[in-house]
TORLO-120370 format. One record per residue (C-alpha): residue number from 0; residue in one letter; x, y, z. Coordinates in steps of 0.2 Angstrom, whole numbers, plus 5000, padded with zeros to 4 digits. Each point is the difference from the previous one (the first is absolute). Last residue first. Layout:
BEGIN
{torse = NUM | loza = A | X = X | Y = Y | Z = Z}
...
This chain:
BEGIN
{torse = 385 | loza = Y | X = 4810 | Y = 5374 | Z = 5353}
{torse = 384 | loza = E | X = 5018 | Y = 4998 | Z = 4995}
{torse = 383 | loza = E | X = 5005 | Y = 5016 | Z = 5009}
{torse = 382 | loza = V | X = 4994 | Y = 4993 | Z = 5016}
{torse = 381 | loza = I | X = 5009 | Y = 4984 | Z = 4997}
{torse = 380 | loza = S | X = 5016 | Y = 5009 | Z = 4995}
{torse = 379 | loza = K | X = 4999 | Y = 5010 | Z = 5016}
{torse = 378 | loza = P | X = 4998 | Y = 4985 | Z = 5011}
{torse = 377 | loza = S | X = 5015 | Y = 4992 | Z = 4992}
{torse = 376 | loza = N | X = 4998 | Y = 4986 | Z = 4988}
{torse = 375 | loza = F | X = 5012 | Y = 5007 | Z = 4986}
{torse = 374 | loza = E | X = 5014 | Y = 5004 | Z = 5013}
{torse = 373 | loza = V | X = 4999 | Y = 4984 | Z = 5009}
{torse = 372 | loza = S | X = 5001 | Y = 4990 | Z = 4984}
{torse = 371 | loza = E | X = 5015 | Y = 5011 | Z = 4995}
{torse = 370 | loza = G | X = 5010 | Y = 4996 | Z = 5015}
{torse = 369 | loza = R | X = 4995 | Y = 4981 | Z = 4999}
{torse = 368 | loza = K | X = 5006 | Y = 4999 | Z = 4981}
{torse = 367 | loza = V | X = 5016 | Y = 5010 | Z = 5004}
{torse = 366 | loza = S | X = 5004 | Y = 4989 | Z = 5014}
{torse = 365 | loza = E | X = 4997 | Y = 4984 | Z = 4990}
{torse = 364 | loza = S | X = 5012 | Y = 5006 | Z = 4987}
{torse = 363 | loza = C | X = 4994 | Y = 5007 | Z = 4983}
{torse = 362 | loza = Y | X = 5003 | Y = 4990 | Z = 4984}
{torse = 361 | loza = L | X = 4982 | Y = 4996 | Z = 4996}
{torse = 360 | loza = Y | X = 4993 | Y = 5014 | Z = 5010}
{torse = 359 | loza = K | X = 4993 | Y = 5011 | Z = 4985}
{torse = 358 | loza = L | X = 4994 | Y = 4983 | Z = 4992}
{torse = 357 | loza = D | X = 4988 | Y = 4998 | Z = 5015}
{torse = 356 | loza = N | X = 4989 | Y = 5014 | Z = 4994}
{torse = 355 | loza = K | X = 5001 | Y = 4995 | Z = 4982}
{torse = 354 | loza = S | X = 4994 | Y = 4982 | Z = 5005}
{torse = 353 | loza = V | X = 5012 | Y = 4986 | Z = 4998}
{torse = 352 | loza = G | X = 4994 | Y = 4987 | Z = 4987}
{torse = 351 | loza = K | X = 5017 | Y = 4999 | Z = 4992}
{torse = 350 | loza = S | X = 5013 | Y = 5010 | Z = 5009}
{torse = 349 | loza = E | X = 5013 | Y = 4986 | Z = 5004}
{torse = 348 | loza = K | X = 5016 | Y = 5006 | Z = 5009}
{torse = 347 | loza = M | X = 5017 | Y = 5002 | Z = 4992}
{torse = 346 | loza = F | X = 5014 | Y = 4998 | Z = 5012}
{torse = 345 | loza = I | X = 5007 | Y = 4982 | Z = 5000}
{torse = 344 | loza = F | X = 4993 | Y = 4992 | Z = 4983}
{torse = 343 | loza = I | X = 5002 | Y = 5017 | Z = 4991}
{torse = 342 | loza = F | X = 5018 | Y = 5003 | Z = 5006}
{torse = 341 | loza = I | X = 5005 | Y = 4982 | Z = 4996}
{torse = 340 | loza = L | X = 4993 | Y = 5001 | Z = 4982}
{torse = 339 | loza = G | X = 5008 | Y = 5017 | Z = 4997}
{torse = 338 | loza = L | X = 5017 | Y = 4992 | Z = 5006}
{torse = 337 | loza = V | X = 4997 | Y = 4986 | Z = 4987}
{torse = 336 | loza = D | X = 4996 | Y = 5012 | Z = 4987}
{torse = 335 | loza = I | X = 5016 | Y = 5009 | Z = 5003}
{torse = 334 | loza = A | X = 5010 | Y = 4984 | Z = 4998}
{torse = 333 | loza = A | X = 4990 | Y = 4997 | Z = 4983}
{torse = 332 | loza = F | X = 5005 | Y = 5018 | Z = 4995}
{torse = 331 | loza = L | X = 5018 | Y = 4996 | Z = 5002}
{torse = 330 | loza = F | X = 4998 | Y = 4982 | Z = 4991}
{torse = 329 | loza = Y | X = 4992 | Y = 5008 | Z = 4985}
{torse = 328 | loza = M | X = 5013 | Y = 5014 | Z = 4999}
{torse = 327 | loza = G | X = 5014 | Y = 4988 | Z = 5001}
{torse = 326 | loza = K | X = 4993 | Y = 4990 | Z = 4986}
{torse = 325 | loza = P | X = 4998 | Y = 5015 | Z = 4989}
{torse = 324 | loza = T | X = 5018 | Y = 5006 | Z = 5002}
{torse = 323 | loza = L | X = 5006 | Y = 5007 | Z = 5016}
{torse = 322 | loza = L | X = 5010 | Y = 5015 | Z = 4994}
{torse = 321 | loza = D | X = 4992 | Y = 5003 | Z = 4983}
{torse = 320 | loza = F | X = 4983 | Y = 4996 | Z = 5006}
{torse = 319 | loza = L | X = 5003 | Y = 5012 | Z = 5015}
{torse = 318 | loza = R | X = 5005 | Y = 5014 | Z = 4988}
{torse = 317 | loza = P | X = 4984 | Y = 4998 | Z = 4990}
{torse = 316 | loza = T | X = 4989 | Y = 4999 | Z = 5017}
{torse = 315 | loza = F | X = 5008 | Y = 5016 | Z = 5007}
{torse = 314 | loza = L | X = 4989 | Y = 5014 | Z = 4994}
{torse = 313 | loza = A | X = 4983 | Y = 4990 | Z = 4998}
{torse = 312 | loza = V | X = 5003 | Y = 4992 | Z = 5017}
{torse = 311 | loza = C | X = 5003 | Y = 5017 | Z = 5008}
{torse = 310 | loza = I | X = 4985 | Y = 5009 | Z = 4992}
{torse = 309 | loza = T | X = 4989 | Y = 4986 | Z = 5005}
{torse = 308 | loza = L | X = 5007 | Y = 5000 | Z = 5018}
{torse = 307 | loza = T | X = 4996 | Y = 5019 | Z = 5001}
{torse = 306 | loza = W | X = 4982 | Y = 4996 | Z = 4993}
{torse = 305 | loza = V | X = 4997 | Y = 4986 | Z = 5013}
{torse = 304 | loza = I | X = 5007 | Y = 5010 | Z = 5015}
{torse = 303 | loza = G | X = 4990 | Y = 5015 | Z = 4996}
{torse = 302 | loza = S | X = 4984 | Y = 4990 | Z = 4999}
{torse = 301 | loza = A | X = 5004 | Y = 4993 | Z = 5017}
{torse = 300 | loza = A | X = 5002 | Y = 5018 | Z = 5007}
{torse = 299 | loza = S | X = 4984 | Y = 5005 | Z = 4992}
{torse = 298 | loza = I | X = 4991 | Y = 4985 | Z = 5007}
{torse = 297 | loza = G | X = 5005 | Y = 5006 | Z = 5017}
{torse = 296 | loza = I | X = 4994 | Y = 5017 | Z = 4997}
{torse = 295 | loza = E | X = 4983 | Y = 4994 | Z = 4996}
{torse = 294 | loza = T | X = 5000 | Y = 4988 | Z = 5015}
{torse = 293 | loza = M | X = 5005 | Y = 4982 | Z = 4999}
{torse = 292 | loza = I | X = 4992 | Y = 4983 | Z = 5003}
{torse = 291 | loza = E | X = 4986 | Y = 4998 | Z = 4987}
{torse = 290 | loza = A | X = 5007 | Y = 5011 | Z = 4986}
{torse = 289 | loza = L | X = 5017 | Y = 4991 | Z = 5002}
{torse = 288 | loza = Y | X = 4991 | Y = 4983 | Z = 4998}
{torse = 287 | loza = L | X = 4991 | Y = 5005 | Z = 4983}
{torse = 286 | loza = W | X = 5016 | Y = 5008 | Z = 4994}
{torse = 285 | loza = L | X = 5011 | Y = 4984 | Z = 5003}
{torse = 284 | loza = V | X = 4987 | Y = 4987 | Z = 4996}
{torse = 283 | loza = A | X = 5000 | Y = 4999 | Z = 4981}
{torse = 282 | loza = G | X = 5019 | Y = 5002 | Z = 4996}
{torse = 281 | loza = I | X = 5004 | Y = 4991 | Z = 5017}
{torse = 280 | loza = G | X = 4992 | Y = 4984 | Z = 4994}
{torse = 279 | loza = I | X = 4990 | Y = 4996 | Z = 4985}
{torse = 278 | loza = E | X = 5010 | Y = 5013 | Z = 4990}
{torse = 277 | loza = F | X = 5017 | Y = 4994 | Z = 5005}
{torse = 276 | loza = F | X = 4994 | Y = 4982 | Z = 4998}
{torse = 275 | loza = A | X = 4996 | Y = 5003 | Z = 4981}
{torse = 274 | loza = V | X = 5016 | Y = 5010 | Z = 4997}
{torse = 273 | loza = F | X = 5010 | Y = 4985 | Z = 5007}
{torse = 272 | loza = V | X = 4991 | Y = 4987 | Z = 4990}
{torse = 271 | loza = L | X = 5002 | Y = 5011 | Z = 4984}
{torse = 270 | loza = T | X = 5019 | Y = 5000 | Z = 5003}
{torse = 269 | loza = F | X = 4999 | Y = 4982 | Z = 5004}
{torse = 268 | loza = I | X = 4994 | Y = 4996 | Z = 4983}
{torse = 267 | loza = I | X = 5012 | Y = 5011 | Z = 4991}
{torse = 266 | loza = T | X = 5015 | Y = 4993 | Z = 5009}
{torse = 265 | loza = L | X = 4994 | Y = 4982 | Z = 4997}
{torse = 264 | loza = D | X = 5000 | Y = 5004 | Z = 4981}
{torse = 263 | loza = S | X = 5017 | Y = 5008 | Z = 5001}
{torse = 262 | loza = L | X = 5010 | Y = 4986 | Z = 5010}
{torse = 261 | loza = N | X = 5017 | Y = 5009 | Z = 5000}
{torse = 260 | loza = Y | X = 5007 | Y = 4988 | Z = 5013}
{torse = 259 | loza = I | X = 5005 | Y = 5013 | Z = 5013}
{torse = 258 | loza = A | X = 4984 | Y = 5011 | Z = 4995}
{torse = 257 | loza = W | X = 4989 | Y = 4985 | Z = 5003}
{torse = 256 | loza = I | X = 5007 | Y = 4998 | Z = 5018}
{torse = 255 | loza = G | X = 4998 | Y = 5019 | Z = 5003}
{torse = 254 | loza = L | X = 4982 | Y = 4999 | Z = 4993}
{torse = 253 | loza = L | X = 4997 | Y = 4985 | Z = 5012}
{torse = 252 | loza = I | X = 5005 | Y = 5010 | Z = 5015}
{torse = 251 | loza = L | X = 4989 | Y = 5015 | Z = 4994}
{torse = 250 | loza = S | X = 4985 | Y = 4989 | Z = 4998}
{torse = 249 | loza = I | X = 5002 | Y = 4992 | Z = 5017}
{torse = 248 | loza = G | X = 5001 | Y = 5017 | Z = 5008}
{torse = 247 | loza = M | X = 4985 | Y = 5006 | Z = 4990}
{torse = 246 | loza = M | X = 4990 | Y = 4985 | Z = 5005}
{torse = 245 | loza = T | X = 5004 | Y = 5003 | Z = 5019}
{torse = 244 | loza = Q | X = 4996 | Y = 5018 | Z = 4999}
{torse = 243 | loza = G | X = 4983 | Y = 4997 | Z = 4991}
{torse = 242 | loza = I | X = 4995 | Y = 4987 | Z = 5012}
{torse = 241 | loza = L | X = 5005 | Y = 5010 | Z = 5016}
{torse = 240 | loza = M | X = 4991 | Y = 5016 | Z = 4993}
{torse = 239 | loza = I | X = 4984 | Y = 4990 | Z = 4996}
{torse = 238 | loza = T | X = 5000 | Y = 4993 | Z = 5018}
{torse = 237 | loza = K | X = 5003 | Y = 5017 | Z = 5008}
{torse = 236 | loza = R | X = 4986 | Y = 5008 | Z = 4990}
{torse = 235 | loza = G | X = 4988 | Y = 4987 | Z = 5006}
{torse = 234 | loza = L | X = 4993 | Y = 4987 | Z = 4988}
{torse = 233 | loza = K | X = 4982 | Y = 5000 | Z = 4993}
{torse = 232 | loza = S | X = 4996 | Y = 5018 | Z = 4996}
{torse = 231 | loza = L | X = 5017 | Y = 5003 | Z = 4995}
{torse = 230 | loza = L | X = 5001 | Y = 4985 | Z = 4989}
{torse = 229 | loza = P | X = 4985 | Y = 5006 | Z = 4989}
{torse = 228 | loza = I | X = 5011 | Y = 5016 | Z = 4995}
{torse = 227 | loza = A | X = 5016 | Y = 4991 | Z = 4998}
{torse = 226 | loza = A | X = 4996 | Y = 4991 | Z = 4984}
{torse = 225 | loza = M | X = 4997 | Y = 5017 | Z = 4992}
{torse = 224 | loza = T | X = 5017 | Y = 5006 | Z = 5006}
{torse = 223 | loza = A | X = 5007 | Y = 4984 | Z = 4992}
{torse = 222 | loza = A | X = 4991 | Y = 5003 | Z = 4983}
{torse = 221 | loza = W | X = 5007 | Y = 5018 | Z = 4999}
{torse = 220 | loza = N | X = 5018 | Y = 4996 | Z = 5003}
{torse = 219 | loza = V | X = 4999 | Y = 4985 | Z = 4989}
{torse = 218 | loza = V | X = 4993 | Y = 5012 | Z = 4986}
{torse = 217 | loza = G | X = 5014 | Y = 5013 | Z = 5003}
{torse = 216 | loza = V | X = 5013 | Y = 4986 | Z = 5000}
{torse = 215 | loza = I | X = 4993 | Y = 4994 | Z = 4983}
{torse = 214 | loza = V | X = 5000 | Y = 5018 | Z = 4994}
{torse = 213 | loza = T | X = 5019 | Y = 5002 | Z = 5004}
{torse = 212 | loza = G | X = 5004 | Y = 4983 | Z = 4992}
{torse = 211 | loza = T | X = 4991 | Y = 5006 | Z = 4984}
{torse = 210 | loza = R | X = 5010 | Y = 5017 | Z = 5000}
{torse = 209 | loza = A | X = 5017 | Y = 4990 | Z = 5003}
{torse = 208 | loza = A | X = 4996 | Y = 4988 | Z = 4986}
{torse = 207 | loza = V | X = 4995 | Y = 5014 | Z = 4988}
{torse = 206 | loza = E | X = 5016 | Y = 5008 | Z = 5004}
{torse = 205 | loza = S | X = 5011 | Y = 4985 | Z = 4997}
{torse = 204 | loza = D | X = 4991 | Y = 4996 | Z = 4983}
{torse = 203 | loza = F | X = 5003 | Y = 5018 | Z = 4994}
{torse = 202 | loza = G | X = 5018 | Y = 5000 | Z = 5004}
{torse = 201 | loza = D | X = 5013 | Y = 4997 | Z = 5014}
{torse = 200 | loza = A | X = 5005 | Y = 4981 | Z = 4999}
{torse = 199 | loza = R | X = 4989 | Y = 4987 | Z = 5007}
{torse = 198 | loza = G | X = 5006 | Y = 4987 | Z = 5012}
{torse = 197 | loza = K | X = 4992 | Y = 5008 | Z = 5015}
{torse = 196 | loza = T | X = 4986 | Y = 5012 | Z = 4996}
{torse = 195 | loza = F | X = 4987 | Y = 4994 | Z = 5012}
{torse = 194 | loza = V | X = 5013 | Y = 4999 | Z = 5015}
{torse = 193 | loza = T | X = 5008 | Y = 5017 | Z = 4995}
{torse = 192 | loza = N | X = 4983 | Y = 5008 | Z = 5000}
{torse = 191 | loza = S | X = 4996 | Y = 4992 | Z = 5017}
{torse = 190 | loza = Y | X = 5016 | Y = 5008 | Z = 5008}
{torse = 189 | loza = F | X = 4991 | Y = 5016 | Z = 5006}
{torse = 188 | loza = I | X = 4984 | Y = 4990 | Z = 5004}
{torse = 187 | loza = V | X = 5011 | Y = 4989 | Z = 5012}
{torse = 186 | loza = V | X = 5009 | Y = 5014 | Z = 5007}
{torse = 185 | loza = N | X = 4984 | Y = 5010 | Z = 5003}
{torse = 184 | loza = I | X = 4992 | Y = 4985 | Z = 5009}
{torse = 183 | loza = G | X = 5016 | Y = 4996 | Z = 5010}
{torse = 182 | loza = T | X = 4991 | Y = 4999 | Z = 5017}
{torse = 181 | loza = L | X = 5009 | Y = 5016 | Z = 5005}
{torse = 180 | loza = Q | X = 4985 | Y = 5012 | Z = 4996}
{torse = 179 | loza = Q | X = 4988 | Y = 4990 | Z = 5010}
{torse = 178 | loza = F | X = 5012 | Y = 4997 | Z = 5014}
{torse = 177 | loza = M | X = 5001 | Y = 5019 | Z = 5002}
{torse = 176 | loza = A | X = 4982 | Y = 5002 | Z = 5001}
{torse = 175 | loza = L | X = 4998 | Y = 4986 | Z = 5012}
{torse = 174 | loza = L | X = 5014 | Y = 5009 | Z = 5010}
{torse = 173 | loza = C | X = 4990 | Y = 5016 | Z = 5000}
{torse = 172 | loza = G | X = 4984 | Y = 4992 | Z = 5005}
{torse = 171 | loza = V | X = 5008 | Y = 4990 | Z = 5015}
{torse = 170 | loza = I | X = 5009 | Y = 5015 | Z = 5006}
{torse = 169 | loza = L | X = 4985 | Y = 5012 | Z = 4999}
{torse = 168 | loza = A | X = 4988 | Y = 4988 | Z = 5008}
{torse = 167 | loza = M | X = 5012 | Y = 4998 | Z = 5014}
{torse = 166 | loza = K | X = 5002 | Y = 5019 | Z = 5002}
{torse = 165 | loza = Y | X = 4982 | Y = 5005 | Z = 5000}
{torse = 164 | loza = K | X = 4993 | Y = 4999 | Z = 5018}
{torse = 163 | loza = D | X = 5017 | Y = 4999 | Z = 5009}
{torse = 162 | loza = T | X = 5005 | Y = 5016 | Z = 4992}
{torse = 161 | loza = F | X = 5011 | Y = 5002 | Z = 4985}
{torse = 160 | loza = L | X = 4986 | Y = 5004 | Z = 4988}
{torse = 159 | loza = Q | X = 4995 | Y = 5014 | Z = 5012}
{torse = 158 | loza = K | X = 5015 | Y = 5011 | Z = 4993}
{torse = 157 | loza = F | X = 4992 | Y = 4998 | Z = 4982}
{torse = 156 | loza = T | X = 4983 | Y = 5007 | Z = 5007}
{torse = 155 | loza = A | X = 4986 | Y = 4988 | Z = 5003}
{torse = 154 | loza = V | X = 4982 | Y = 5002 | Z = 4997}
{torse = 153 | loza = S | X = 4993 | Y = 4986 | Z = 5009}
{torse = 152 | loza = A | X = 4993 | Y = 5010 | Z = 5015}
{torse = 151 | loza = K | X = 4986 | Y = 5007 | Z = 4989}
{torse = 150 | loza = D | X = 4995 | Y = 4982 | Z = 4994}
{torse = 149 | loza = D | X = 5000 | Y = 4995 | Z = 5019}
{torse = 148 | loza = S | X = 4988 | Y = 5014 | Z = 5004}
{torse = 147 | loza = G | X = 4987 | Y = 4991 | Z = 4988}
{torse = 146 | loza = T | X = 4999 | Y = 4985 | Z = 5012}
{torse = 145 | loza = K | X = 4982 | Y = 4995 | Z = 4997}
{torse = 144 | loza = N | X = 5002 | Y = 5004 | Z = 4982}
{torse = 143 | loza = I | X = 5014 | Y = 4988 | Z = 4999}
{torse = 142 | loza = E | X = 4989 | Y = 4986 | Z = 5007}
{torse = 141 | loza = Q | X = 4986 | Y = 5004 | Z = 4988}
{torse = 140 | loza = V | X = 5013 | Y = 4999 | Z = 4985}
{torse = 139 | loza = E | X = 5006 | Y = 4983 | Z = 5007}
{torse = 138 | loza = E | X = 4983 | Y = 4993 | Z = 5001}
{torse = 137 | loza = P | X = 4996 | Y = 5004 | Z = 4982}
{torse = 136 | loza = L | X = 4988 | Y = 5014 | Z = 4996}
{torse = 135 | loza = N | X = 4986 | Y = 4993 | Z = 4989}
{torse = 134 | loza = D | X = 4985 | Y = 5010 | Z = 5003}
{torse = 133 | loza = D | X = 5003 | Y = 5017 | Z = 4992}
{torse = 132 | loza = G | X = 5011 | Y = 4993 | Z = 4986}
{torse = 131 | loza = Y | X = 5018 | Y = 4994 | Z = 5001}
{torse = 130 | loza = I | X = 5011 | Y = 5012 | Z = 4991}
{torse = 129 | loza = E | X = 4989 | Y = 5015 | Z = 4998}
{torse = 128 | loza = R | X = 4993 | Y = 4998 | Z = 5017}
{torse = 127 | loza = E | X = 5018 | Y = 4999 | Z = 5007}
{torse = 126 | loza = V | X = 5004 | Y = 5016 | Z = 4990}
{torse = 125 | loza = R | X = 4985 | Y = 5009 | Z = 5009}
{torse = 124 | loza = R | X = 5005 | Y = 4994 | Z = 5017}
{torse = 123 | loza = A | X = 5018 | Y = 5007 | Z = 4998}
{torse = 122 | loza = M | X = 4992 | Y = 5016 | Z = 4994}
{torse = 121 | loza = H | X = 4990 | Y = 5002 | Z = 5016}
{torse = 120 | loza = E | X = 5015 | Y = 4995 | Z = 5010}
{torse = 119 | loza = E | X = 5010 | Y = 5015 | Z = 4994}
{torse = 118 | loza = G | X = 5013 | Y = 5000 | Z = 5014}
{torse = 117 | loza = R | X = 5015 | Y = 5001 | Z = 4989}
{torse = 116 | loza = Q | X = 5006 | Y = 4983 | Z = 5004}
{torse = 115 | loza = M | X = 4982 | Y = 4994 | Z = 4998}
{torse = 114 | loza = Y | X = 4999 | Y = 5007 | Z = 4983}
{torse = 113 | loza = F | X = 5017 | Y = 4991 | Z = 4995}
{torse = 112 | loza = K | X = 4994 | Y = 4984 | Z = 5007}
{torse = 111 | loza = P | X = 4984 | Y = 5000 | Z = 4990}
{torse = 110 | loza = T | X = 5010 | Y = 5001 | Z = 4984}
{torse = 109 | loza = D | X = 4999 | Y = 5016 | Z = 4988}
{torse = 108 | loza = Y | X = 4985 | Y = 5004 | Z = 4990}
{torse = 107 | loza = R | X = 4997 | Y = 5002 | Z = 4981}
{torse = 106 | loza = F | X = 4997 | Y = 4983 | Z = 4995}
{torse = 105 | loza = Y | X = 4990 | Y = 5003 | Z = 4984}
{torse = 104 | loza = A | X = 5004 | Y = 5017 | Z = 4992}
{torse = 103 | loza = I | X = 5017 | Y = 5005 | Z = 5007}
{torse = 102 | loza = M | X = 5008 | Y = 4982 | Z = 5003}
{torse = 101 | loza = L | X = 4992 | Y = 4994 | Z = 4983}
{torse = 100 | loza = I | X = 5006 | Y = 5015 | Z = 4991}
{torse = 99 | loza = S | X = 5018 | Y = 4998 | Z = 5007}
{torse = 98 | loza = Q | X = 5000 | Y = 4982 | Z = 4995}
{torse = 97 | loza = I | X = 4995 | Y = 5003 | Z = 4983}
{torse = 96 | loza = T | X = 5013 | Y = 5014 | Z = 4998}
{torse = 95 | loza = A | X = 5014 | Y = 4989 | Z = 5007}
{torse = 94 | loza = V | X = 4995 | Y = 4986 | Z = 4988}
{torse = 93 | loza = M | X = 5000 | Y = 5012 | Z = 4985}
{torse = 92 | loza = V | X = 5017 | Y = 5007 | Z = 5005}
{torse = 91 | loza = P | X = 5006 | Y = 4982 | Z = 5002}
{torse = 90 | loza = F | X = 4996 | Y = 4997 | Z = 4982}
{torse = 89 | loza = A | X = 5008 | Y = 5017 | Z = 4993}
{torse = 88 | loza = F | X = 5018 | Y = 4995 | Z = 5004}
{torse = 87 | loza = I | X = 4999 | Y = 4984 | Z = 4990}
{torse = 86 | loza = I | X = 4991 | Y = 5009 | Z = 4986}
{torse = 85 | loza = R | X = 5013 | Y = 5013 | Z = 5000}
{torse = 84 | loza = W | X = 5014 | Y = 4987 | Z = 5000}
{torse = 83 | loza = S | X = 4993 | Y = 4994 | Z = 4983}
{torse = 82 | loza = Q | X = 5007 | Y = 5016 | Z = 4992}
{torse = 81 | loza = T | X = 5013 | Y = 4990 | Z = 4990}
{torse = 80 | loza = D | X = 5014 | Y = 5010 | Z = 4991}
{torse = 79 | loza = F | X = 5016 | Y = 4994 | Z = 5008}
{torse = 78 | loza = V | X = 4995 | Y = 4981 | Z = 5002}
{torse = 77 | loza = E | X = 4993 | Y = 5001 | Z = 4982}
{torse = 76 | loza = P | X = 5018 | Y = 4999 | Z = 4994}
{torse = 75 | loza = N | X = 5002 | Y = 4982 | Z = 5005}
{torse = 74 | loza = T | X = 5018 | Y = 4996 | Z = 5004}
{torse = 73 | loza = V | X = 5007 | Y = 4986 | Z = 4990}
{torse = 72 | loza = N | X = 5002 | Y = 4985 | Z = 5012}
{torse = 71 | loza = G | X = 4992 | Y = 4986 | Z = 4989}
{torse = 70 | loza = G | X = 4985 | Y = 4992 | Z = 4993}
{torse = 69 | loza = K | X = 4987 | Y = 5013 | Z = 5004}
{torse = 68 | loza = L | X = 5007 | Y = 5018 | Z = 5002}
{torse = 67 | loza = Y | X = 5007 | Y = 5004 | Z = 5017}
{torse = 66 | loza = R | X = 4994 | Y = 5011 | Z = 5014}
{torse = 65 | loza = I | X = 4982 | Y = 4992 | Z = 4999}
{torse = 64 | loza = P | X = 4987 | Y = 5014 | Z = 4998}
{torse = 63 | loza = V | X = 4991 | Y = 5005 | Z = 5016}
{torse = 62 | loza = M | X = 4982 | Y = 4993 | Z = 5000}
{torse = 61 | loza = F | X = 5007 | Y = 4984 | Z = 5008}
{torse = 60 | loza = G | X = 5004 | Y = 5009 | Z = 5016}
{torse = 59 | loza = F | X = 4981 | Y = 5003 | Z = 5002}
{torse = 58 | loza = I | X = 4999 | Y = 4982 | Z = 5005}
{torse = 57 | loza = Y | X = 5013 | Y = 5003 | Z = 5014}
{torse = 56 | loza = G | X = 4990 | Y = 5016 | Z = 5006}
{torse = 55 | loza = V | X = 4984 | Y = 4989 | Z = 5000}
{torse = 54 | loza = M | X = 5008 | Y = 4987 | Z = 5011}
{torse = 53 | loza = I | X = 5007 | Y = 5014 | Z = 5012}
{torse = 52 | loza = G | X = 4983 | Y = 5008 | Z = 5001}
{torse = 51 | loza = V | X = 4991 | Y = 4983 | Z = 5004}
{torse = 50 | loza = T | X = 5014 | Y = 4996 | Z = 5013}
{torse = 49 | loza = C | X = 4996 | Y = 5017 | Z = 5009}
{torse = 48 | loza = M | X = 4981 | Y = 4995 | Z = 4998}
{torse = 47 | loza = F | X = 5004 | Y = 4984 | Z = 5010}
{torse = 46 | loza = Q | X = 5010 | Y = 5009 | Z = 5013}
{torse = 45 | loza = N | X = 4986 | Y = 5011 | Z = 5004}
{torse = 44 | loza = L | X = 4987 | Y = 4986 | Z = 4999}
{torse = 43 | loza = S | X = 5010 | Y = 4991 | Z = 5014}
{torse = 42 | loza = G | X = 4991 | Y = 5012 | Z = 5012}
{torse = 41 | loza = L | X = 4983 | Y = 4995 | Z = 4994}
{torse = 40 | loza = P | X = 5004 | Y = 4982 | Z = 5002}
{torse = 39 | loza = G | X = 5007 | Y = 5001 | Z = 5017}
{torse = 38 | loza = S | X = 4988 | Y = 5014 | Z = 5007}
{torse = 37 | loza = L | X = 4985 | Y = 4991 | Z = 4995}
{torse = 36 | loza = A | X = 4995 | Y = 4992 | Z = 5017}
{torse = 35 | loza = T | X = 5007 | Y = 5015 | Z = 5009}
{torse = 34 | loza = P | X = 4988 | Y = 5012 | Z = 4991}
{torse = 33 | loza = S | X = 5010 | Y = 5012 | Z = 4988}
{torse = 32 | loza = T | X = 5000 | Y = 5019 | Z = 5000}
{torse = 31 | loza = E | X = 5015 | Y = 5003 | Z = 5011}
{torse = 30 | loza = S | X = 5010 | Y = 4986 | Z = 4992}
{torse = 29 | loza = I | X = 4996 | Y = 5006 | Z = 4982}
{torse = 28 | loza = F | X = 5006 | Y = 5017 | Z = 5005}
{torse = 27 | loza = L | X = 5016 | Y = 4995 | Z = 5008}
{torse = 26 | loza = P | X = 5004 | Y = 4988 | Z = 4985}
{torse = 25 | loza = T | X = 4997 | Y = 5015 | Z = 4988}
{torse = 24 | loza = M | X = 5009 | Y = 5013 | Z = 5011}
{torse = 23 | loza = V | X = 5017 | Y = 4994 | Z = 5002}
{torse = 22 | loza = T | X = 5004 | Y = 4994 | Z = 4982}
{torse = 21 | loza = M | X = 4989 | Y = 5014 | Z = 4993}
{torse = 20 | loza = I | X = 5012 | Y = 5013 | Z = 5007}
{torse = 19 | loza = G | X = 5015 | Y = 4992 | Z = 4994}
{torse = 18 | loza = I | X = 4992 | Y = 4998 | Z = 4983}
{torse = 17 | loza = A | X = 4997 | Y = 5018 | Z = 4999}
{torse = 16 | loza = Y | X = 5018 | Y = 5005 | Z = 5005}
{torse = 15 | loza = G | X = 5006 | Y = 4988 | Z = 4986}
{torse = 14 | loza = I | X = 4989 | Y = 5007 | Z = 4987}
{torse = 13 | loza = I | X = 5006 | Y = 5018 | Z = 5004}
{torse = 12 | loza = L | X = 5018 | Y = 4994 | Z = 5000}
{torse = 11 | loza = R | X = 4997 | Y = 4990 | Z = 4984}
{torse = 10 | loza = G | X = 4993 | Y = 5016 | Z = 4992}
{torse = 9 | loza = V | X = 5015 | Y = 5010 | Z = 5006}
{torse = 8 | loza = I | X = 5012 | Y = 4987 | Z = 4993}
{torse = 7 | loza = L | X = 4992 | Y = 4999 | Z = 4983}
{torse = 6 | loza = A | X = 4998 | Y = 5019 | Z = 4998}
{torse = 5 | loza = Y | X = 5019 | Y = 5001 | Z = 5004}
{torse = 4 | loza = F | X = 5005 | Y = 4987 | Z = 4987}
{torse = 3 | loza = N | X = 4990 | Y = 5009 | Z = 4985}
{torse = 2 | loza = F | X = 5004 | Y = 4988 | Z = 4986}
{torse = 1 | loza = I | X = 4986 | Y = 4988 | Z = 5003}
{torse = 0 | loza = M | X = 5000 | Y = 4987 | Z = 4986}
């Protein structure tokens, strides 16, 4: 076991800070280096790899000795002497090292948009050739190249997020982030151990069942995200979100009913159905969509909402379970999912197939679009372009 409490807390704070950065930068990096035709599948790879990591983490959980000795509820002394946690902690260190080496040695550049924002057009062109090849620049890249001044203008400050150009995208993005965390996914996963161990007394068999159930949830998580990748190239972001939100709401209502009548087998099945449609829908689409419609600072704001709500849900879920009981929790989050469904249907705009240049104006008013169009096509800009 780890007996140095402060070392554990400091380590987790550092890891949390790094994950927060990666949460913002990874989907943004993928979005800025992907052709429009591939932005959906490539964007969903971020969430796919996250679910792979979660699944591997769950599997590693089997390396830790069972708390009880086999056949009863007598404490296993190996729990206090095991060093298996060192291997579990070493694995992500290895992955991060490989990732860093690849970023430094292989793809050692920033994105074309970043270089255009800094006025380094020659570096932007160099990176584009690295990505697409010398003679294969997609039309949307050529379009952006013709309006390079727009990339410089798109560097928004926090104050500018509340202007007409950015505020609607900020509102939609932040509310989608809020609805993602309030779908009930954390609650369902939190309660899944109880679902898988129901009817078993505390002991060896109960803990094995809990760990097995956790791995099953992780596998379903991963498989559902893998299924979402081809769907993103065929269906729109909004369509997938609507399907996922609808099925999550139905699953939660049924889970509430099964909880009333203590139908354990059906509870297990629809827990997995709920997890699957979370990953097919808002789980897979959210960060891809935010990277398409929001600025860097806007995504940071949405990320802050996600992690703040994650902390709140983790802190208050046990108390809410005691107050509302499981069936009450299921019905509560089903109602929130219905609100999310209505919000997505009314306010979310489709981004599938929209060029990167047009995505910047997806949530702008017509007056902003007309004003910027005049600015980017003024005689001065035309002269500079040639």
